[in-house]
Backbone of each chain as ProteinMPNN parsed JSONL, in Angstrom:
{"seq_chain_A": "MKILYFAWLREKLGLAEEEITPPEGVVTVRDLIAHMAARSPAHAEAFAAGKGVRCAVNLDFATPDDPVKPGDEVAFFPPVTGG", "coords_chain_A": {"N_chain_A": [[17.944, 70.554, -19.777], [18.991, 73.207, -17.757], [17.739, 76.415, -17.399], [18.588, 79.645, -16.425], [17.599, 82.889, -15.25], [18.536, 86.303, -14.847], [18.376, 89.573, -13.244], [16.897, 92.133, -15.24], [15.896, 90.371, -17.125], [14.868, 88.221, -15.682], [12.816, 89.52, -14.341], [11.232, 90.472, -16.474], [10.371, 88.11, -17.659], [9.153, 86.974, -15.542], [10.211, 84.851, -14.204], [12.583, 82.802, -12.683], [13.97, 80.525, -13.232], [13.908, 77.763, -15.555], [13.233, 74.459, -16.792], [14.268, 72.905, -19.685], [13.959, 70.987, -22.725], [15.892, 71.084, -25.283], [15.427, 70.973, -28.866], [16.945, 68.624, -31.189], [19.76, 69.8, -32.944], [20.033, 72.172, -31.741], [22.859, 73.358, -30.86], [24.617, 75.338, -30.244], [25.122, 78.391, -28.313], [23.959, 80.447, -29.741], [22.033, 79.067, -31.286], [20.447, 78.187, -29.197], [19.442, 80.56, -28.121], [17.807, 81.405, -30.232], [15.952, 79.353, -30.173], [14.86, 79.7, -27.572], [13.714, 82.223, -27.833], [11.473, 81.685, -29.259], [9.654, 80.616, -27.549], [7.601, 82.025, -26.203], [5.622, 85.07, -26.391], [6.681, 86.82, -24.456], [9.225, 85.758, -24.058], [10.22, 86.184, -26.624], [10.327, 88.938, -26.673], [12.166, 89.397, -24.579], [14.49, 88.211, -25.575], [14.939, 89.639, -27.859], [16.671, 90.917, -30.71], [19.437, 93.048, -30.204], [19.038, 93.566, -27.567], [21.147, 92.973, -26.029], [21.637, 90.664, -24.524], [23.436, 88.596, -22.338], [25.343, 85.545, -21.745], [25.947, 82.604, -19.77], [27.513, 79.462, -19.647], [27.422, 76.603, -17.795], [28.531, 78.038, -15.621], [30.532, 79.641, -16.708], [31.273, 82.571, -18.565], [29.887, 82.844, -21.817], [30.101, 82.821, -25.424], [28.171, 83.538, -28.459], [28.949, 81.493, -30.198], [29.733, 79.386, -28.615], [29.459, 75.977, -27.422], [26.43, 74.194, -26.472], [24.812, 71.67, -24.512], [22.599, 68.888, -23.686], [21.776, 68.818, -20.213], [23.413, 70.839, -19.434], [23.905, 73.856, -17.447], [22.51, 76.823, -18.156], [22.734, 80.278, -18.19], [21.022, 83.362, -18.613], [21.39, 86.88, -18.955], [21.556, 90.497, -18.409], [24.287, 92.745, -19.459], [26.905, 92.854, -17.011], [26.937, 94.714, -13.883], [28.511, 95.234, -11.57], [30.602, 96.099, -8.704]], "CA_chain_A": [[18.837, 71.703, -19.657], [18.469, 74.175, -16.795], [17.924, 77.788, -17.86], [18.432, 80.621, -15.344], [17.496, 84.294, -15.683], [18.892, 87.285, -13.825], [18.126, 91.003, -13.413], [15.62, 92.467, -15.904], [15.352, 89.206, -17.853], [14.062, 87.477, -14.718], [11.596, 90.298, -14.09], [10.409, 90.541, -17.684], [9.776, 86.792, -17.897], [8.476, 86.525, -14.323], [10.703, 83.48, -14.12], [14.004, 82.77, -12.317], [14.582, 79.395, -13.933], [13.029, 76.766, -16.173], [13.901, 73.256, -17.301], [13.819, 72.704, -21.061], [14.63, 69.969, -23.535], [16.009, 71.69, -26.618], [15.394, 70.001, -29.963], [18.222, 68.338, -31.857], [20.108, 70.914, -33.822], [20.442, 73.274, -30.873], [24.197, 72.945, -30.411], [25.395, 76.501, -29.789], [24.378, 79.421, -27.583], [23.15, 81.174, -30.741], [20.868, 78.205, -31.569], [19.594, 78.13, -28.011], [18.739, 81.846, -28.021], [16.735, 81.382, -31.245], [14.939, 78.419, -29.662], [14.211, 80.303, -26.41], [12.919, 83.38, -28.27], [10.225, 81.203, -29.86], [8.826, 79.945, -26.534], [6.41, 82.828, -25.864], [5.835, 86.485, -26.735], [7.564, 87.429, -23.451], [10.582, 85.306, -24.392], [10.626, 86.861, -27.862], [10.66, 90.313, -26.271], [13.382, 89.368, -23.756], [15.649, 87.808, -26.376], [14.958, 90.388, -29.116], [17.985, 91.383, -31.154], [19.789, 94.378, -29.739], [18.84, 93.688, -26.116], [22.445, 92.794, -25.371], [21.578, 89.577, -23.553], [24.671, 87.836, -22.178], [25.093, 84.145, -21.42], [26.991, 81.784, -19.147], [27.253, 78.028, -19.738], [28.102, 75.911, -16.699], [29.185, 79.03, -14.754], [31.53, 80.44, -17.415], [30.715, 83.429, -19.609], [29.93, 82.165, -23.11], [29.799, 83.626, -26.614], [27.146, 82.862, -29.273], [29.493, 80.301, -30.867], [30.077, 78.322, -27.662], [28.524, 74.852, -27.483], [25.543, 73.812, -25.366], [24.352, 70.281, -24.652], [21.66, 68.518, -22.628], [22.39, 68.696, -18.896], [24.12, 72.08, -19.092], [23.21, 74.956, -16.788], [22.72, 77.995, -19.005], [22.129, 81.478, -17.6], [20.908, 84.549, -19.47], [21.353, 88.082, -18.124], [22.102, 91.692, -19.079], [25.689, 93.012, -19.114], [27.046, 92.952, -15.551], [27.122, 96.074, -13.367], [28.956, 95.172, -10.171], [31.686, 96.982, -8.296]], "C_chain_A": [[18.192, 72.724, -18.724], [18.795, 75.59, -17.292], [17.652, 78.741, -16.692], [18.363, 82.032, -15.923], [17.848, 85.216, -14.526], [18.51, 88.695, -14.251], [16.851, 91.233, -14.241], [15.053, 91.311, -16.724], [14.432, 88.392, -16.943], [12.74, 88.203, -14.484], [10.659, 90.286, -15.288], [9.677, 89.215, -17.925], [8.953, 86.323, -16.689], [8.915, 85.118, -13.951], [12.187, 83.525, -13.748], [14.711, 81.606, -12.998], [13.519, 78.508, -14.561], [13.871, 75.615, -16.711], [13.385, 73.036, -18.713], [14.56, 71.526, -21.701], [14.737, 70.531, -24.94], [15.973, 70.626, -27.703], [16.805, 69.735, -30.488], [18.523, 69.491, -32.797], [20.437, 72.156, -33.019], [21.786, 72.883, -30.264], [25.079, 74.11, -29.972], [24.487, 77.443, -28.993], [23.454, 80.169, -28.541], [21.879, 80.384, -31.073], [19.886, 78.249, -30.4], [18.793, 79.423, -27.857], [17.57, 81.883, -29.018], [15.59, 80.487, -30.768], [14.162, 79.054, -28.504], [13.283, 81.44, -26.832], [11.561, 82.953, -28.822], [9.277, 80.595, -28.827], [7.545, 80.694, -26.199], [6.678, 84.258, -26.308], [6.783, 87.169, -25.739], [9.022, 87.034, -23.709], [11.1, 86.052, -25.625], [11.082, 88.278, -27.549], [11.994, 90.335, -25.514], [14.628, 89.097, -24.599], [15.754, 88.582, -27.692], [16.364, 90.891, -29.436], [18.228, 92.787, -30.626], [19.588, 94.579, -28.252], [20.138, 93.48, -25.35], [22.435, 91.715, -24.312], [22.904, 88.807, -23.554], [24.346, 86.44, -21.67], [26.262, 83.541, -20.662], [26.571, 80.326, -19.28], [28.09, 77.338, -18.673], [29.033, 76.848, -15.937], [30.336, 79.785, -15.4], [30.827, 81.31, -18.443], [30.901, 82.744, -20.959], [29.613, 83.145, -24.232], [28.77, 82.868, -27.446], [27.654, 81.588, -29.942], [29.794, 79.15, -29.92], [29.019, 77.218, -27.677], [27.617, 74.743, -26.254], [25.088, 72.376, -25.619], [23.392, 69.96, -23.517], [22.399, 68.356, -21.296], [23.155, 69.945, -18.484], [23.241, 72.998, -18.248], [23.543, 76.221, -17.573], [21.997, 79.186, -18.385], [22.108, 82.598, -18.626], [20.718, 85.773, -18.582], [21.836, 89.28, -18.929], [23.595, 91.831, -18.772], [25.823, 93.314, -17.619], [27.338, 94.395, -15.119], [27.534, 96.063, -11.897], [29.96, 96.252, -9.842], [31.213, 98.264, -7.646]], "O_chain_A": [[17.018, 73.065, -18.868], [19.949, 75.922, -17.565], [16.608, 78.654, -16.046], [18.982, 82.331, -16.945], [17.506, 84.949, -13.374], [18.342, 88.984, -15.435], [15.829, 90.599, -13.977], [13.852, 91.277, -16.99], [13.368, 87.934, -17.36], [11.678, 87.581, -14.435], [9.45, 90.111, -15.143], [8.519, 89.199, -18.34], [8.157, 85.391, -16.799], [8.131, 84.307, -13.46], [12.97, 84.203, -14.414], [15.9, 81.684, -13.303], [12.363, 78.513, -14.137], [15.047, 75.774, -17.036], [12.172, 72.986, -18.919], [15.642, 71.135, -21.262], [13.779, 70.465, -25.71], [16.435, 69.504, -27.492], [17.729, 70.516, -30.261], [17.612, 70.081, -33.375], [21.046, 73.092, -33.538], [21.837, 72.161, -29.268], [26.15, 73.907, -29.401], [23.263, 77.312, -29.0], [22.315, 80.486, -28.2], [20.787, 80.949, -31.135], [18.672, 78.334, -30.584], [17.613, 79.392, -27.507], [16.477, 82.34, -28.682], [14.415, 80.816, -30.936], [12.935, 78.957, -28.46], [12.202, 81.609, -26.268], [10.617, 83.743, -28.854], [8.206, 80.108, -29.188], [6.514, 80.074, -25.938], [7.823, 84.624, -26.572], [7.596, 88.003, -26.134], [9.931, 87.856, -23.595], [12.249, 86.49, -25.669], [12.082, 88.759, -28.082], [12.846, 91.185, -25.773], [15.686, 89.68, -24.365], [16.563, 88.23, -28.551], [17.136, 91.24, -28.543], [17.318, 93.616, -30.607], [19.922, 95.637, -27.718], [20.217, 93.779, -24.158], [23.14, 91.823, -23.309], [23.422, 88.423, -24.602], [23.231, 86.173, -21.222], [27.417, 83.911, -20.876], [25.41, 79.988, -19.053], [29.314, 77.471, -18.649], [30.176, 76.5, -15.642], [31.055, 80.506, -14.708], [29.9, 80.86, -19.116], [31.94, 82.137, -21.218], [28.949, 84.16, -24.023], [28.511, 81.692, -27.187], [26.862, 80.69, -30.227], [30.083, 78.043, -30.375], [27.839, 77.478, -27.911], [27.987, 75.145, -25.151], [24.989, 71.924, -26.76], [23.362, 70.661, -22.506], [23.508, 67.824, -21.254], [23.51, 70.098, -17.315], [22.013, 72.941, -18.313], [24.699, 76.636, -17.647], [20.803, 79.117, -18.091], [23.045, 82.764, -19.406], [19.989, 85.729, -17.59], [22.444, 89.124, -19.988], [24.116, 91.116, -17.916], [24.952, 93.957, -17.033], [27.902, 95.186, -15.875], [26.972, 96.795, -11.081], [30.148, 97.201, -10.604], [32.031, 99.096, -7.255]]}, "seq_chain_B": "MPRILVQEAPFDVAAEMARLTASRDDIGALASFTGICRADDGLAAMVLEHYPAMTERALTRIAEDAMQRWPLTGCTIIHRVGRLTPGEPIVLVLAASAHRAAALEACAFLMDWLKTKAPFWKREEPREGAPRWVEARAEDDAAAARW", "coords_chain_B": {"N_chain_B": [[46.741, 82.221, -1.936], [43.871, 83.916, -2.908], [41.563, 85.919, -0.974], [38.195, 85.6, -0.982], [35.027, 86.922, -0.704], [31.497, 86.934, -0.673], [28.84, 88.637, 0.424], [26.066, 89.682, 2.544], [26.455, 91.202, 4.757], [28.143, 94.078, 6.257], [31.671, 94.98, 5.835], [34.875, 94.882, 7.541], [37.252, 97.078, 7.061], [39.784, 97.699, 8.21], [40.344, 95.374, 9.67], [40.479, 93.534, 7.616], [42.695, 94.484, 6.214], [44.679, 94.158, 8.119], [44.711, 91.399, 8.286], [45.893, 90.656, 5.872], [48.512, 91.498, 6.181], [49.464, 90.381, 8.466], [51.909, 88.798, 10.472], [53.953, 88.967, 8.522], [56.918, 90.084, 6.879], [57.636, 90.99, 4.471], [56.134, 92.694, 3.015], [55.675, 95.705, 1.415], [53.81, 97.386, 0.507], [50.401, 98.083, 0.627], [47.567, 98.227, -1.058], [44.318, 99.657, -1.258], [40.864, 99.619, -2.201], [37.714, 100.987, -1.768], [34.422, 100.699, -2.664], [31.606, 102.768, -2.63], [28.15, 103.204, -1.974], [26.444, 105.66, -3.719], [24.455, 108.644, -3.491], [23.011, 109.239, -5.976], [20.88, 111.302, -7.954], [18.598, 111.366, -6.198], [18.596, 108.799, -5.065], [17.311, 106.14, -3.169], [17.966, 103.574, -2.376], [20.067, 100.784, -3.249], [19.895, 97.74, -4.894], [21.649, 94.803, -4.963], [21.978, 92.174, -7.085], [23.035, 88.791, -7.702], [24.706, 85.956, -9.257], [24.71, 83.317, -7.623], [26.002, 80.706, -7.749], [27.961, 81.123, -9.61], [29.396, 83.388, -8.909], [31.524, 83.349, -6.9], [33.405, 81.783, -8.143], [33.966, 83.32, -10.438], [35.071, 85.616, -9.258], [37.274, 84.508, -7.957], [38.812, 83.705, -10.137], [39.412, 86.214, -11.287], [40.959, 87.327, -9.252], [43.061, 85.48, -9.119], [44.148, 85.888, -11.591], [45.157, 88.479, -11.282], [47.134, 87.915, -9.413], [48.881, 86.478, -10.914], [49.741, 88.319, -12.775], [50.986, 90.345, -11.314], [53.522, 90.609, -8.754], [52.156, 89.677, -6.153], [51.645, 89.437, -2.624], [49.339, 88.834, -1.497], [45.76, 88.977, -1.913], [42.489, 90.43, -1.649], [39.017, 90.204, -2.158], [35.968, 91.558, -1.426], [32.583, 91.496, -1.872], [29.495, 92.998, -1.536], [26.029, 91.98, -1.402], [22.466, 92.309, -1.951], [20.28, 94.693, -0.294], [21.381, 97.987, -0.263], [22.079, 101.155, 1.208], [22.619, 104.689, 0.423], [25.933, 105.755, 1.158], [26.73, 103.44, 2.31], [29.307, 100.946, 2.242], [30.073, 99.028, -0.69], [31.873, 97.37, -2.039], [35.077, 95.862, -1.501], [38.467, 95.936, -2.291], [41.661, 94.614, -1.964], [45.193, 94.725, -2.348], [48.323, 93.357, -1.823], [51.842, 93.835, -1.79], [55.442, 93.728, -2.387], [56.224, 96.149, -3.359], [54.923, 99.456, -4.205], [53.935, 100.043, -6.827], [53.088, 97.641, -7.993], [51.09, 96.878, -6.163], [49.228, 99.007, -6.311], [48.569, 99.048, -9.056], [47.534, 96.458, -9.38], [45.302, 96.621, -7.769], [43.731, 98.499, -9.141], [43.348, 97.088, -11.515], [41.934, 94.852, -10.539], [39.509, 96.063, -9.778], [38.617, 97.106, -12.256], [38.274, 94.755, -13.73], [36.497, 93.396, -12.161], [34.209, 94.915, -12.415], [33.383, 94.296, -14.959], [33.505, 91.564, -15.393], [32.314, 90.005, -13.466], [29.48, 88.377, -12.109], [27.31, 90.412, -11.245], [24.453, 92.485, -10.675], [23.013, 95.702, -10.61], [20.272, 97.335, -9.095], [18.493, 100.216, -8.98], [16.727, 101.984, -6.497], [14.755, 104.642, -6.601], [13.855, 107.579, -4.622], [11.433, 108.526, -5.411], [9.187, 107.186, -7.804], [9.625, 104.428, -10.167], [11.655, 101.469, -9.601], [14.848, 100.928, -11.219], [16.98, 99.129, -13.447], [20.493, 99.291, -13.411], [22.38, 100.296, -16.172], [25.022, 98.744, -18.026], [28.195, 100.33, -18.438], [29.935, 101.842, -21.118], [32.375, 102.983, -20.597], [33.382, 101.455, -18.529], [33.905, 99.036, -19.783], [35.887, 99.902, -21.528], [37.842, 100.638, -19.695], [38.485, 98.156, -18.594], [39.511, 96.925, -20.815], [42.011, 97.995, -21.15], [43.876, 96.536, -19.759]], "CA_chain_B": [[45.304, 82.095, -2.191], [43.105, 85.135, -2.652], [40.415, 85.795, -0.056], [37.019, 86.009, -1.744], [33.797, 86.838, 0.085], [30.293, 87.575, -1.191], [28.048, 88.627, 1.656], [25.158, 90.811, 2.757], [26.945, 91.984, 5.903], [29.243, 95.021, 6.023], [33.006, 94.417, 6.083], [35.752, 95.69, 8.385], [38.422, 97.333, 6.209], [41.022, 97.612, 9.005], [40.589, 93.964, 10.0], [40.888, 92.857, 6.373], [44.06, 94.912, 5.919], [45.551, 93.521, 9.112], [44.78, 89.985, 7.944], [46.83, 90.465, 4.749], [49.898, 91.824, 6.547], [49.807, 89.71, 9.722], [53.087, 87.925, 10.541], [54.786, 89.009, 7.318], [57.814, 91.243, 6.877], [58.051, 91.208, 3.074], [55.144, 93.545, 2.345], [56.002, 97.128, 1.498], [52.695, 98.181, -0.013], [49.065, 97.48, 0.705], [46.634, 99.159, -1.704], [42.92, 99.28, -1.029], [39.808, 100.405, -2.822], [36.376, 100.721, -1.242], [33.341, 101.296, -3.452], [30.536, 103.176, -1.713], [26.873, 103.542, -2.626], [26.303, 107.108, -3.847], [23.037, 109.043, -3.565], [22.757, 109.935, -7.248], [19.515, 111.549, -8.427], [17.573, 110.991, -5.232], [18.589, 107.352, -4.852], [16.97, 105.733, -1.803], [18.691, 102.337, -2.09], [20.578, 100.02, -4.383], [19.806, 96.314, -4.609], [22.621, 94.054, -5.761], [21.644, 90.77, -7.35], [24.166, 88.081, -8.309], [24.489, 84.568, -9.697], [25.5, 82.747, -6.527], [26.874, 79.582, -8.103], [29.04, 81.572, -10.486], [30.088, 84.58, -8.424], [32.796, 83.097, -6.221], [34.301, 81.257, -9.164], [34.404, 84.446, -11.277], [35.943, 86.48, -8.453], [38.53, 83.786, -7.724], [39.583, 83.795, -11.39], [39.908, 87.587, -11.433], [42.026, 87.506, -8.256], [44.208, 84.651, -9.523], [44.743, 86.574, -12.738], [45.955, 89.585, -10.727], [48.309, 87.366, -8.729], [49.829, 86.04, -11.943], [50.282, 89.483, -13.486], [51.827, 91.144, -10.42], [54.063, 89.814, -7.636], [51.385, 90.0, -4.949], [51.746, 88.503, -1.498], [47.977, 88.467, -1.138], [44.72, 89.926, -2.321], [41.172, 90.198, -1.056], [37.855, 90.845, -2.779], [34.709, 91.351, -0.705], [31.505, 92.188, -2.59], [28.218, 92.819, -0.841], [24.819, 91.812, -2.2], [21.272, 92.673, -1.201], [19.85, 96.093, -0.345], [22.336, 98.899, 0.359], [21.638, 102.552, 1.137], [23.729, 105.6, 0.163], [26.894, 105.858, 2.248], [27.202, 102.113, 2.706], [30.294, 100.338, 1.349], [29.586, 97.933, -1.535], [32.923, 96.433, -2.439], [36.438, 96.115, -1.012], [39.548, 95.239, -2.984], [42.981, 94.847, -1.362], [46.317, 94.047, -2.994], [49.557, 93.542, -1.058], [53.039, 93.469, -2.552], [56.668, 94.32, -1.843], [56.354, 97.531, -3.825], [53.619, 100.099, -4.38], [53.399, 100.04, -8.188], [52.354, 96.377, -8.172], [49.881, 96.879, -5.325], [48.259, 99.978, -6.838], [48.096, 98.596, -10.377], [46.692, 95.265, -9.192], [44.048, 97.089, -7.174], [42.957, 99.105, -10.231], [42.998, 95.974, -12.4], [40.877, 94.062, -9.89], [38.234, 96.785, -9.864], [38.175, 97.175, -13.652], [37.802, 93.437, -14.162], [35.323, 93.046, -11.363], [33.051, 95.635, -12.957], [32.987, 93.798, -16.28], [33.615, 90.109, -15.523], [31.729, 89.303, -12.322], [28.019, 88.369, -12.338], [26.49, 91.234, -10.343], [23.582, 93.472, -11.34], [22.525, 96.701, -9.654], [18.941, 97.875, -9.339], [18.362, 101.422, -8.172], [15.396, 102.347, -6.0], [14.696, 106.083, -6.352], [12.897, 107.961, -3.566], [10.139, 108.602, -6.102], [9.195, 106.518, -9.104], [9.851, 102.982, -10.234], [13.044, 101.013, -9.599], [15.411, 100.736, -12.562], [18.252, 98.399, -13.495], [21.62, 100.102, -13.876], [22.927, 99.78, -17.427], [26.485, 98.649, -18.104], [28.769, 101.539, -19.031], [31.003, 101.607, -22.093], [33.656, 103.398, -19.983], [33.89, 100.333, -17.737], [34.489, 98.083, -20.735], [37.13, 100.493, -22.023], [38.815, 100.568, -18.598], [38.91, 96.76, -18.458], [40.246, 96.524, -22.023], [43.397, 98.497, -21.149], [44.753, 95.526, -19.177]], "C_chain_B": [[44.599, 83.423, -1.932], [41.966, 84.866, -1.674], [39.22, 86.414, -0.766], [35.78, 85.865, -0.869], [32.67, 87.561, -0.631], [29.281, 87.498, -0.061], [27.098, 89.818, 1.719], [25.721, 91.751, 3.817], [28.004, 92.994, 5.494], [30.591, 94.331, 6.273], [33.831, 95.407, 6.894], [37.073, 95.888, 7.648], [39.721, 97.143, 6.993], [41.361, 96.157, 9.318], [41.064, 93.2, 8.772], [42.316, 93.239, 5.998], [45.044, 94.226, 6.864], [45.754, 92.041, 8.776], [45.817, 89.729, 6.846], [48.29, 90.688, 5.152], [50.378, 91.073, 7.794], [50.977, 88.747, 9.545], [53.865, 87.845, 9.228], [55.701, 90.22, 7.411], [58.301, 91.559, 5.463], [57.087, 92.115, 2.31], [55.527, 95.017, 2.524], [54.85, 98.001, 1.084], [51.393, 97.406, 0.092], [48.083, 98.5, 0.138], [45.215, 98.696, -1.455], [41.991, 100.185, -1.821], [38.495, 100.002, -2.169], [35.371, 101.441, -2.121], [32.168, 101.56, -2.527], [29.301, 103.573, -2.493], [26.646, 105.053, -2.554], [24.824, 107.472, -4.01], [22.771, 109.84, -4.831], [21.267, 110.125, -7.478], [18.434, 111.06, -7.46], [17.454, 109.496, -4.992], [18.287, 107.014, -3.392], [17.757, 104.494, -1.404], [19.133, 101.69, -3.394], [20.488, 98.545, -3.996], [20.753, 95.574, -5.548], [22.224, 92.597, -5.854], [22.897, 90.094, -7.906], [23.765, 86.662, -8.669], [25.318, 83.712, -8.742], [26.471, 81.636, -6.941], [28.107, 80.047, -8.882], [29.933, 82.639, -9.854], [31.463, 84.298, -7.836], [33.842, 82.603, -7.211], [34.853, 82.393, -10.044], [35.379, 85.337, -10.507], [37.298, 85.815, -8.206], [39.408, 83.86, -8.966], [40.204, 85.162, -11.562], [41.093, 87.799, -10.485], [43.268, 86.699, -8.647], [44.933, 85.273, -10.716], [45.647, 87.714, -12.259], [47.24, 89.053, -10.102], [49.345, 86.828, -9.715], [50.502, 87.226, -12.618], [51.232, 90.302, -12.629], [52.337, 90.265, -9.284], [53.373, 90.174, -6.327], [51.646, 88.973, -3.855], [50.347, 88.096, -1.038], [46.989, 89.438, -1.748], [43.367, 89.47, -1.803], [40.111, 90.894, -1.906], [36.64, 90.522, -1.909], [33.638, 92.163, -1.425], [30.207, 91.92, -1.847], [27.075, 92.653, -1.842], [23.625, 92.176, -1.327], [21.013, 94.169, -1.287], [20.819, 96.983, 0.426], [21.838, 100.33, 0.2], [22.85, 103.46, 0.934], [24.627, 105.768, 1.398], [27.439, 104.504, 2.671], [28.246, 101.594, 1.723], [29.708, 99.148, 0.588], [30.664, 96.884, -1.755], [34.265, 96.859, -1.852], [37.42, 95.275, -1.823], [40.858, 95.612, -2.296], [44.035, 94.097, -2.156], [47.582, 94.383, -2.225], [50.738, 93.065, -1.879], [54.263, 94.08, -1.877], [56.722, 95.802, -2.176], [55.008, 98.111, -4.255], [53.063, 100.013, -5.791], [52.552, 98.78, -8.415], [51.043, 96.395, -7.401], [48.811, 97.812, -5.903], [47.693, 99.531, -8.185], [47.161, 97.401, -10.229], [45.324, 95.66, -8.651], [43.14, 97.677, -8.268], [42.472, 98.035, -11.204], [41.826, 95.165, -11.812], [39.529, 94.756, -9.996], [37.71, 96.832, -11.302], [37.608, 95.834, -14.117], [36.541, 93.025, -13.431], [34.054, 93.687, -11.949], [32.535, 95.034, -14.261], [32.95, 92.272, -16.384], [33.064, 89.343, -14.324], [30.209, 89.455, -12.393], [27.199, 89.068, -11.252], [25.642, 92.186, -11.18], [23.005, 94.394, -10.278], [21.149, 97.213, -10.077], [18.763, 99.061, -8.399], [16.912, 101.641, -7.766], [15.393, 103.838, -5.718], [13.708, 106.384, -5.22], [11.512, 108.091, -4.157], [10.259, 107.878, -7.431], [9.593, 105.059, -9.004], [11.338, 102.644, -10.172], [13.553, 100.815, -11.027], [16.738, 99.988, -12.453], [19.33, 99.325, -14.034], [22.162, 99.466, -15.154], [24.446, 99.748, -17.381], [27.012, 99.875, -18.841], [29.916, 101.195, -19.965], [32.359, 101.971, -21.499], [34.249, 102.248, -19.163], [34.525, 99.281, -18.632], [35.833, 98.592, -21.231], [38.221, 100.395, -20.956], [39.349, 99.149, -18.444], [39.786, 96.342, -19.633], [41.698, 96.975, -21.987], [44.368, 97.508, -20.543], [44.966, 94.402, -20.162]], "O_chain_B": [[44.722, 83.988, -0.845], [41.473, 83.744, -1.561], [39.228, 87.597, -1.109], [35.519, 84.781, -0.347], [32.857, 88.668, -1.136], [28.907, 86.405, 0.365], [27.297, 90.826, 1.041], [25.486, 92.958, 3.773], [28.693, 92.796, 4.493], [30.646, 93.243, 6.847], [33.536, 96.602, 6.936], [37.913, 94.989, 7.61], [40.653, 96.504, 6.505], [42.521, 95.753, 9.242], [41.933, 92.332, 8.863], [43.07, 92.396, 5.511], [46.11, 93.774, 6.447], [46.844, 91.5, 8.963], [46.529, 88.726, 6.874], [49.198, 90.13, 4.535], [51.559, 91.124, 8.136], [51.024, 87.978, 8.584], [54.375, 86.785, 8.865], [55.317, 91.257, 7.953], [59.262, 92.306, 5.284], [57.214, 92.281, 1.097], [55.68, 95.501, 3.646], [54.885, 99.216, 1.278], [51.299, 96.242, -0.297], [47.799, 99.515, 0.773], [44.934, 97.498, -1.442], [42.291, 101.351, -2.076], [38.199, 98.815, -2.034], [35.457, 102.655, -2.305], [31.776, 100.698, -1.74], [29.394, 104.204, -3.547], [26.654, 105.646, -1.475], [24.045, 106.714, -4.588], [22.349, 110.995, -4.762], [20.477, 109.214, -7.228], [17.47, 110.414, -7.871], [16.363, 108.98, -4.748], [18.932, 107.54, -2.485], [18.171, 104.358, -0.253], [18.641, 102.008, -4.477], [20.938, 98.144, -2.923], [20.667, 95.706, -6.769], [22.143, 91.885, -4.853], [23.734, 90.757, -8.519], [22.64, 86.229, -8.419], [26.482, 83.416, -9.014], [27.63, 81.635, -6.526], [29.167, 79.425, -8.81], [31.099, 82.773, -10.227], [32.451, 84.924, -8.22], [35.016, 82.963, -7.124], [36.044, 82.427, -10.355], [36.398, 85.76, -11.052], [38.337, 86.473, -8.242], [40.619, 84.057, -8.859], [41.372, 85.28, -11.933], [42.107, 88.38, -10.872], [44.393, 87.182, -8.517], [46.155, 85.196, -10.834], [46.756, 87.894, -12.763], [48.303, 89.657, -10.24], [50.531, 86.733, -9.398], [51.674, 87.16, -12.989], [52.18, 90.893, -13.146], [51.681, 89.3, -8.892], [53.934, 90.887, -5.494], [51.842, 87.789, -4.131], [50.187, 87.136, -0.285], [47.331, 90.578, -2.061], [43.139, 88.286, -1.555], [40.293, 92.038, -2.323], [36.324, 89.354, -1.683], [33.77, 93.378, -1.572], [29.86, 90.774, -1.563], [27.15, 93.125, -2.976], [23.756, 92.332, -0.114], [21.459, 94.836, -2.22], [21.055, 96.771, 1.615], [21.246, 100.677, -0.822], [23.978, 103.066, 1.231], [24.145, 105.904, 2.523], [28.485, 104.424, 3.315], [28.103, 101.773, 0.514], [28.945, 98.359, 1.145], [30.414, 95.682, -1.67], [34.555, 98.049, -1.722], [37.231, 94.074, -2.013], [41.132, 96.791, -2.071], [43.806, 92.967, -2.588], [47.885, 95.555, -2.0], [50.67, 92.047, -2.567], [54.143, 94.846, -0.921], [57.202, 96.612, -1.382], [54.084, 97.383, -4.617], [51.848, 99.919, -5.962], [51.448, 98.848, -8.956], [50.007, 95.979, -7.919], [47.636, 97.451, -5.976], [46.489, 99.624, -8.424], [46.117, 97.34, -10.879], [44.307, 95.088, -9.042], [41.943, 97.392, -8.315], [41.329, 98.07, -11.661], [40.862, 94.845, -12.508], [38.517, 94.112, -10.273], [36.521, 96.627, -11.545], [36.591, 95.786, -14.809], [35.645, 92.397, -13.995], [32.983, 93.081, -11.972], [31.378, 95.242, -14.625], [32.421, 91.737, -17.358], [33.326, 88.149, -14.185], [29.705, 90.535, -12.7], [26.502, 88.433, -10.461], [26.056, 92.634, -12.249], [22.573, 93.958, -9.211], [20.9, 97.485, -11.251], [18.87, 98.926, -7.18], [15.994, 101.502, -8.574], [15.956, 104.276, -4.715], [12.845, 105.568, -4.897], [10.519, 107.802, -3.489], [11.29, 107.942, -8.1], [9.86, 104.531, -7.925], [12.18, 103.419, -10.627], [12.765, 100.562, -11.939], [17.508, 100.179, -11.511], [19.105, 100.057, -14.998], [22.377, 98.255, -15.215], [25.078, 100.612, -16.775], [26.364, 100.394, -19.751], [30.764, 100.362, -19.646], [33.374, 101.362, -21.838], [35.468, 102.084, -19.106], [35.555, 98.701, -18.288], [36.796, 97.833, -21.344], [39.377, 100.108, -21.265], [40.538, 98.959, -18.19], [40.688, 95.517, -19.484], [42.536, 96.421, -22.698], [45.572, 97.613, -20.777], [45.68, 93.446, -19.862]]}, "name": "protein", "num_of_chains": 2, "seq": "MKILYFAWLREKLGLAEEEITPPEGVVTVRDLIAHMAARSPAHAEAFAAGKGVRCAVNLDFATPDDPVKPGDEVAFFPPVTGGMPRILVQEAPFDVAAEMARLTASRDDIGALASFTGICRADDGLAAMVLEHYPAMTERALTRIAEDAMQRWPLTGCTIIHRVGRLTPGEPIVLVLAASAHRAAALEACAFLMDWLKTKAPFWKREEPREGAPRWVEARAEDDAAAARW"}
C-alpha cells in the first residue's frame, strides 16, 4: 500500500511517501490511521487525535469508515486551503 | 466539457473569457472570479502545494457538478501552484450561461467548493519569522454547505 503525505504532515514526518504492508485486520481508514500512528513517535504525533488529519483513498476523499485494501494509494493531509 | 488547468504560470483572464464565448451566440452572461494573493500581516510569499494525481480529477468533478446544477454553456477553472507573491492571481473561475443568475451562482458555487473539496494547501512565508501553513476556515465550510 502506497502512503502519501502532504503539507504539514509531510514536513512533520520528513517523508512524502512510504510503502507499507498493513497487517490483516486493517480494513478501514480508521484501522489504517491506528496502524500508522504506531509506526514511530513522529507518526504518533502526526496522527494524534484532534489533529484533523484528512484522507483520500485512490484519489477520492475518504471517511474513517471507508475501506482500504492492499495496493491502494492512500494520502493523508490537513484540511484543504485552496482558492 | 469544463476547462481545467493546474499550472505554475500566470493566466490570461481576457483570453480565457474569449475562449468561452468564441463562435457562440447563445451566451448572455459570463461571470468570472479571480483570487489574488493578499499581503496580510507582512506576507512575503505564498506557496501552494497540491496532490497532482488527484487535483485535476477533483476540479473536474466540481466543474461537472456546477454544469449539472446550472444550465451552463461552459466553465473554466485555473488554479496556480508553487510560489506566488502578493498581487499575483492565484485562481480563476469562469461560468458562462444564457442568463446572469446561473452564471453568477455557478461562479460562487465553484469557488466555495474549490476551497473545501480540492487538494490544495497554502503555506505562508512572512517577511520575518518562520513559514506557517494556512489553517482551513470554518467560514469556508459553512459557505460550501449552503449549496
